[in-house]
Backbone as numpy.savetxt, mean C-alpha at the origin, in Angstrom:
# Nx Ny Nz CAx CAy CAz Cx Cy Cz
0.75 7.13 9.55 -0.57 7.28 9.00 -1.08 5.90 8.57
-2.28 5.56 9.00 -2.88 4.28 8.64 -3.85 4.46 7.48
-3.89 3.44 6.64 -4.82 3.41 5.51 -5.62 2.12 5.60
-6.73 2.09 4.89 -7.56 0.88 4.84 -7.77 0.51 3.38
-7.54 -0.75 3.07 -7.75 -1.29 1.73 -8.92 -2.26 1.80
-9.93 -2.03 0.98 -11.10 -2.91 0.94 -10.86 -3.97 -0.12
-10.38 -5.11 0.32 -10.09 -6.21 -0.61 -11.39 -6.78 -1.16
-12.34 -7.00 -0.29 -13.71 -7.37 -0.66 -14.63 -6.51 0.18
-15.92 -6.63 -0.02 -16.86 -5.83 0.75 -16.77 -6.15 2.24
-16.41 -7.38 2.58 -16.36 -7.80 3.98 -14.94 -7.81 4.56
-13.92 -7.66 3.73 -12.54 -7.78 4.20 -11.80 -6.44 4.07
-11.59 -5.79 5.20 -10.84 -4.53 5.24 -9.46 -4.80 5.82
-8.43 -4.31 5.14 -7.05 -4.57 5.54 -6.39 -3.24 5.87
-5.79 -3.17 7.06 -5.09 -1.98 7.50 -3.63 -2.05 7.05
-3.12 -0.92 6.55 -1.72 -0.86 6.14 -1.20 0.55 6.33
0.10 0.69 6.23 0.76 1.99 6.27 1.86 2.01 5.23
2.35 3.19 4.93 3.47 3.33 4.00 4.68 3.80 4.80
5.77 3.07 4.67 7.03 3.40 5.33 8.04 3.72 4.23
8.31 5.00 4.05 9.25 5.43 3.01 10.53 5.96 3.66
11.58 6.02 2.86 12.85 6.56 3.34 13.27 7.67 2.39
13.23 8.90 2.77 12.86 9.47 4.07 11.34 9.45 4.27
10.88 9.59 5.50 9.46 9.49 5.79 8.59 10.49 5.02
9.09 11.69 4.77 8.29 12.69 4.07 8.15 12.39 2.58
8.87 11.41 2.08 8.81 11.05 0.66 7.42 10.57 0.24
6.62 10.07 1.20 5.28 9.60 0.83 4.40 10.74 0.32
4.80 11.99 0.56 4.03 13.14 0.10 4.59 13.75 -1.19
5.73 13.27 -1.64 6.36 13.82 -2.84 5.71 13.24 -4.10
5.46 14.08 -5.07 4.90 13.60 -6.33 5.97 12.89 -7.18
7.25 13.15 -6.89 8.32 12.55 -7.69 8.85 11.24 -7.11
8.39 10.85 -5.91 8.89 9.62 -5.28 8.27 8.40 -5.96
9.11 7.44 -6.30 8.63 6.19 -6.90 8.39 5.19 -5.79
7.14 4.94 -5.52 6.76 4.00 -4.47 7.25 2.59 -4.82
7.71 1.87 -3.80 8.14 0.48 -3.97 7.19 -0.42 -3.20
7.06 -1.64 -3.67 6.19 -2.58 -2.96 6.65 -2.79 -1.53
7.93 -2.69 -1.29 8.46 -2.87 0.07 8.09 -1.71 1.00
7.61 -0.60 0.46 7.15 0.53 1.28 5.79 0.25 1.93
5.05 -0.72 1.40 3.73 -1.07 1.93 3.91 -2.05 3.10
3.44 -1.65 4.28 3.54 -2.50 5.47 2.14 -2.82 5.97
1.83 -4.10 6.05 0.52 -4.52 6.53 0.49 -4.45 8.05
-0.60 -3.95 8.60 -0.76 -3.87 10.05 -1.50 -5.09 10.60
-2.18 -5.80 9.72 -2.85 -7.05 10.10 -1.94 -8.22 9.76
-2.08 -9.31 10.49 -1.22 -10.49 10.29 -1.84 -11.45 9.27
-0.99 -11.92 8.36 -1.38 -12.89 7.35 -0.21 -13.85 7.15
-0.50 -15.01 6.57 0.62 -15.90 6.25 1.43 -15.25 5.11
2.62 -15.74 4.92 3.59 -15.11 4.02 3.08 -14.92 2.59
2.50 -15.94 2.01 2.07 -15.84 0.61 0.85 -14.93 0.47
-0.06 -14.99 1.43 -1.24 -14.12 1.40 -0.81 -12.67 1.56
0.12 -12.41 2.47 0.62 -11.05 2.68 1.26 -10.50 1.41
2.03 -11.33 0.72 2.67 -10.89 -0.52 1.62 -10.54 -1.58
0.58 -11.35 -1.69 -0.49 -11.08 -2.65 -1.22 -9.79 -2.31
-1.51 -9.59 -1.04 -2.23 -8.39 -0.60 -1.37 -7.15 -0.84
-0.08 -7.22 -0.52 0.82 -6.08 -0.77 0.85 -5.73 -2.25
0.87 -6.74 -3.10 0.89 -6.48 -4.54 -0.42 -5.82 -4.98
-1.55 -6.28 -4.45 -2.85 -5.67 -4.78 -2.88 -4.21 -4.36
-2.42 -3.93 -3.14 -2.41 -2.55 -2.64 -1.48 -1.69 -3.48
-0.29 -2.19 -3.76 0.68 -1.46 -4.56 0.10 -1.14 -5.95
-0.49 -2.14 -6.60 -1.08 -1.94 -7.92 -2.21 -0.91 -7.87
-3.02 -0.97 -6.82 -4.13 -0.03 -6.67 -3.61 1.40 -6.50
-2.57 1.58 -5.70 -1.99 2.91 -5.49 -1.43 3.44 -6.80
-0.67 2.63 -7.52 -0.06 3.06 -8.78 -1.15 3.41 -9.79
-2.18 2.58 -9.87 -3.28 2.84 -10.81 -3.99 4.15 -10.47
-4.24 4.37 -9.19 -4.93 5.59 -8.76 -4.08 6.82 -9.02
-2.77 6.73 -8.77 -1.89 7.86 -9.03 -1.83 8.20 -10.51
-1.86 7.22 -11.38 -1.79 7.50 -12.81 -3.07 8.15 -13.30
-4.19 7.88 -12.66 -5.45 8.52 -13.03 -5.46 9.97 -12.59
-4.91 10.24 -11.40 -4.90 11.58 -10.83 -3.95 12.50 -11.58
-2.78 12.01 -11.95 -1.79 12.89 -12.59 -1.93 12.97 -14.08
């Protein structure tokens, strides 16, 4: 499953979540790890790390609002 993260109004970043086991991404009890976020677009190493952290933080923040 692909997702899109809007970093800015003009910059859309495609990513997916790779969990072990794969169905864990649907579990409410699974603790997402930053390493579960896989970028589908290519970036240099430091930019990719920053983007992954932004996406991870956004997911965690959104989940805490929902639950």
